[in-house]
N, C-alpha and C positions, 0 to 999 in steps of 0.2 A: 839091190841096195837096201840099206837098213830101214827099218820102220822108224817113224818119228817117236820121240819120247811120249810115253803114254800119258804121263802126268801133265796137265795144264795148270797145276796149282803153283802159286808163287812159292819159291824156295828161299827162306830167310837165311841171314847169317853170312853174306858173301862180301868180299873185298874186291872192289873194282878200281883199276887204274887206267886212265886214258893214255894211249900212246899215239902221238901225232906224227905221221910221216915216217919214212924208213929210218931216219936218224934216231928216233926213239924206239921204234919197233924192232929192227934187226938186232941191235946189241942185246936186248932183253931176251929175245928168242934164242939167240946163239948161246947166250950164258945159261939159259935154262936147259938147253940140250947138253951143254958141257958138264952140268952138274947132275944130269939124270942118273938115277941108280938102277932102274929096272925097266922102264918102258917109255917110248917116244912114239906117239901116234900123230901123223900129219896128213892133212888133206890140203891141196891147193889147186886152183884153177891154172895158174901160170908158174912154171919153173923154168927160168932161162939159164943158159950156160954162160953166165957173165960173172962179175966179181961177187955179186950177192949169191947167185946160185952155186958158185964154186965154194964159197965160204960155207954155205948150208951143207953142201956135200961133205966138206971136210969134217964138220962137227958131227954129222950123222954117222960117217965112217968111223970116227974116233969112238963114238958111243957104242956102235955095234961091236967093235973089236974088243971093248972092255966087258962085253956080256950084256949090254942093254938090248932089249928086245925093240927093234925099230921097224916101223912100217910106214910106207909112203904111198898116198894115192894122188895122182895128178890126172887132169883132164886131157883127153886125147886130141882135142881141138887146140886148147890153149898151150899145151906144152909138147908140140909135135916134133921139134927139131933137135932134141937132145942126142948127143953123139953116142956111138957104141962104147967109146972109152969112158965117158962120163957115167953111163948106166953100169958098165962092168965094175967100175971102182966102187959103186954102191953094193951091187949084188954080190960081188966077190967078197966083201966085208961082212956079208950076212944080213944086209938090209932087204926087207921084203918090199919090193917095188911093184905097184900095180898102176895100170892105165885105165881110165874110164872111157869106154866107147872109142877104142883105137880103130880107125878105118883108113883105107887107101885113098889117095888122091885120084881124082878123075880130071884128066887134062890139065894137071898141075893145080887143081883146086881141091881144098878140103871139102869133104862131103858130110862131115858130122857137125853141121851148123847148129842144129837144134838139140834140145835135151843135154845141155852142157852141165857138167859137174862144176858149179861156180863157187862152191864154198871155200873158205879159208879158215881152217881150224887146226889147232896144235894142242895136244894134251901131253903133259910130262908127269910121269909117275902117278897118275891119278890125282894129282894135288894142285897143279897149276894148268890153266888153259888160256889160250889166246884165240880171240874171235874178232873178225873185222873184215875189211875190204882190201888189205894190203897183200899183193902177190910177192913172190920171191924173185924180183927182178930189179936191176939197177935204176929203172926209170922211177922208182919211189924215193930216190935220193936227190937233193938239191943240185949236187954236182953233176947230174946227168945233163942239165941245161934247161932251156926254156920249156921243154916238153916234160919235165919232171912232174910227177903227180902229187896233188894235195890229197891226203887220205888219212884215215883213222882206224885204229884197232883198240882192243882193250886186253889187259891182263887180268885174269879172274882167279881168285883163291876162294874156297869155301865149299859147301855142300853141292852147289849147282854143278861143280866140276864132275861129280860122279855120273851125272846125266850125259854130259857132253862126251865124257870118256867112253861110256857104254855105247853111245851112238857112233862115235868115230871107230871104235874098235870093231863093231859089227860091220861097218862099211868098208873097212880097209882090209879085212881078212875073210877069206872064205870060210864058210860054216864048218866044213869038215876040219880045216886047220885050227879054227877056234876050239872045236870040241877036243881035238887031239892035244893042243897045248894046255887046255884046261885040265885034262886027265894027267898030263905030265908035270903040272904045276908051273908052267912057263908063263912069263908075262906078269904084269903088276896087278895086284888087287886094287880095287877102287879105293880111293883115299878116304880117310875117316871123315865123317860128316860133322866135324867140329865147326863152330862158328868162327869166321875169320873177320867179319865186319858187319856193317849195318845194312847192307843192300839186299833187297828182295829181288829175285831174278826169275825170269822165264826163259828157257831155251826153246826157240821156236824155229821150225824148219818148213821149207816148202819142197814138196815132191810132186810127182805126176800120178800118185795113187790116192791116199786118203787125206793128204794135207796139201791140197792144191792152192788154197787161199789163206792159209793160216797167218802168214806174215802181213799180207794186205789187210786182213781183219783186224789185227792188232793195231796197225796204223789207224784204221777207221775208228776203233774204240777210242784211241787217244785223241784223235781229232774232235770226236763228238763230245768227249768229256772235258776238253780244255776250257778253262774259264778266263785266263789271263793272257797267256803267251804260248805261242807254238812256233818253232823254228825247224824247218826241214832243209838239210843240205844233201842233195842227191845229184849224182853225176848224170844219170840218164833219166829225166823226169818226163814221163808221158803215161800217167796212170789212166785208169778207166773213169767213167762218168761218175760213179758212185763216190769215189774218193775225191774227185773234183768238186762235186756238189757238197760234200762234207766240209771241204776247205772254205768254200764260199759262205756256207751257213755259219761256220765259226767266225769268220771275219765280220758277218752282218750282225752277230750278237755281241760284238765288241771285243773279241779276242784279237790280240796282235799276231797276225799270221804273217810269217816271213818265209819265203823260199829262196835258197841260195843255190843257183844253177850255174851251169858252165858258161862263161863268157868267152873263154879261149878253148873251145872243145877240141878233142883229139879227132872227132869225126864231125864234119860240118852238118850232117843230117840231124845231129843232136840238138843244135841250136835252132834249126828250122822247125823241128817238131815241137820243142818247148815254146817257141814264139807263137805257135798256132793257138796256144792256150792263154796268151796274155790278156786279150780283150775279156775273156770269160772271167778270169780271176781278178784282174785289176778293177773291173766294174763293181765288184763286191767289197773291195777294200783290202784284198790280199796284196802284201808288198813283195815285189820280185827284185832280187839282186843277182847280177851276173858277176861271178868271180873272175877277175881278169888277169890275175898275177901268172897263173899257169893252168893246165887242165885240172879241173876238179874230178876226183875219183871217189870222193867220200859217199858213204850211205849211212847217215846218222840223222837223228831227230831228237828234239828235247821239247817237253810240254810242261807248263806251269813249274811247280817246285820239285816234283819228284817222279817224273816219268821220262824215260829216254830209251833209245834203242841204238845199237851199233851192230853192223853185220856186213853181209855180202850182197844183200838184195838191193838192186836198184828199184825205182818205181816206174818201170817201163814194161812193155809187153813181154820181152824175153824173160826177165826176172820174175814177173807175176804170172806167167803162163807156162813156161817150159823149163827154165833152169832149175837145178837143184841148189837150194840156198839155205843159209843159216844165219839167224840174228839172235842176239841176246837182248831181251827186253828188261829194263832195269828200273826199280824204284828206290831212289836214294838221293836225298837233298844235296849232299856233298858232291856226289858225282855229277849231278845235274848243274850245279853251280859251276864246276870246272868246264864241262862241255859247253854251257851257254857262253861263258867268258871267251872260250876259244872261237866260238862262231861269231860272237860280237866283234872280235878282233878282225875276223875275215871281212865282215860287213863294213866296219869303220875304215879299214886301211886298204883293202884290196878289191872292193866290189863297186859296181856302178848300179844304181837303183834305176829300174825300168819304170818309166812314167807313162800315163795315158797319152802324152804327146808323141811317145815313140810308135804308137800303133795308129797309123793313118786310117782314116775311113776307107773302107773298101767297097767296090761295087758288089752288087747282089750276086753276079755270077762268080766272083772270086770267093765270096762267102760260101757259096754252095760247093765250090770246088774244095775249099778247106775242110768243109763238113765231111765230104766223101773221103778225102785223103785221111783225115783224123781217124775215122772209124775203120778205114782199111789198115792203117798202121797199128791201131790199137788192137784189132782183132786177128790180124794175119797170123801171128804165132799160135794162137789158139786153134785157128783153122788148120794150120800146118800139122798140129798135134793130132787132128782127127784123121789125117791121111794114113794109109797103111804104111808101116815103118818097121824096121828092125827093133828088137828090144836091146837097149844099151847094155853092154856087158863089161865086166872087168877082166883085164888081161894081165897075167903076171909076167914080169920081165925077169929073165934068169941069165945066167952066164952064157947060154947059147940062144937066147931070145931076147934081143936087146933093141929092137927097132920099135918105135912108137907108131910108125906108119910105114907103108911100103915105099914111099918116097920121102925125102927129107930136104926139099928145095927151101931156099931161104924165103922168109915171109916177114911182112911188117909186124911190129910189135902189136900185141893184142890189147884190147880194152876189156874191162870187166871187173 
């Protein structure tokens, strides 16, 4: 997998636009691909063969057939059941399609549970990038029904796109292919580093090598620096003690700290895990809201007037300890204002505030049990990472190699 961007300096001159839910995200993505002139680079955790996935396939095929270089990387756990016909339609058109860590099922169960490629990134012509938490599946659209997800992504233009483009290009193409195409002059060159707007940006990734805690550290920096207001909306909230302590300290020094968590989760354990933290946080003045309209899938945060982040990383053990993730960290007052207004709307219209009355006094034995369970859940993925394991690999799908797994039994829709 690619190395993380070497530069950790803020890159100025970017234009950021918030895209809320599939209704805003998918049309912009599909239009960008339809207008692509030379290159489309895509990474996603989930690609389903539904109306969204089929539309994505169609625009990618159209782009490849008109000579655009198109490469796609999906996760072998999240995108396991694509049909031979679906894959062949892409690869026959010239799309370079790769799977991260494809592995066979064992007794009908997927075995590649850990070390998932959880990023959601798209770069078009080295000029426009999309970063966020939205997968290519119909459950990000409201007409999917009560289980449709609430989520966020951003469209980015400006100098930071060159960093995102280099990262994705390295990750979705094998090195020898990259060198060969560079010699042949194929693929797009990075976009010009002209200023597009007033946002300063950092492209931050999490991997299992040199950048294991980068995203978590940027969250902690923002929490410790917050002076007035901090709002975190996160689907799977179960961070480590240091971040929890930072949140408590921020509330105690007078910062309005708000957490927007799932009230109607797609997995019941999510709510159980988050509620184990209520006493600890509420006692310090942190305000907790449960979003009850539908499952919350967002991974965003906003602090004071000019710090925010949007990306793929949850604040849970999998995202913080094992998954490959990518976030954009942003300093821009205008974008902050828009994101805060959207989150304020969630709180005012669709959330239930959790109060101290909701947390009943518990006997000592139950508190001790919660303590043990908390530390087990928080540390288990990291412990799993220490176990001897295969090295995740990329596998290219071609006209004669079109299976993402040895079996393709139907499975429930994924989360992430």
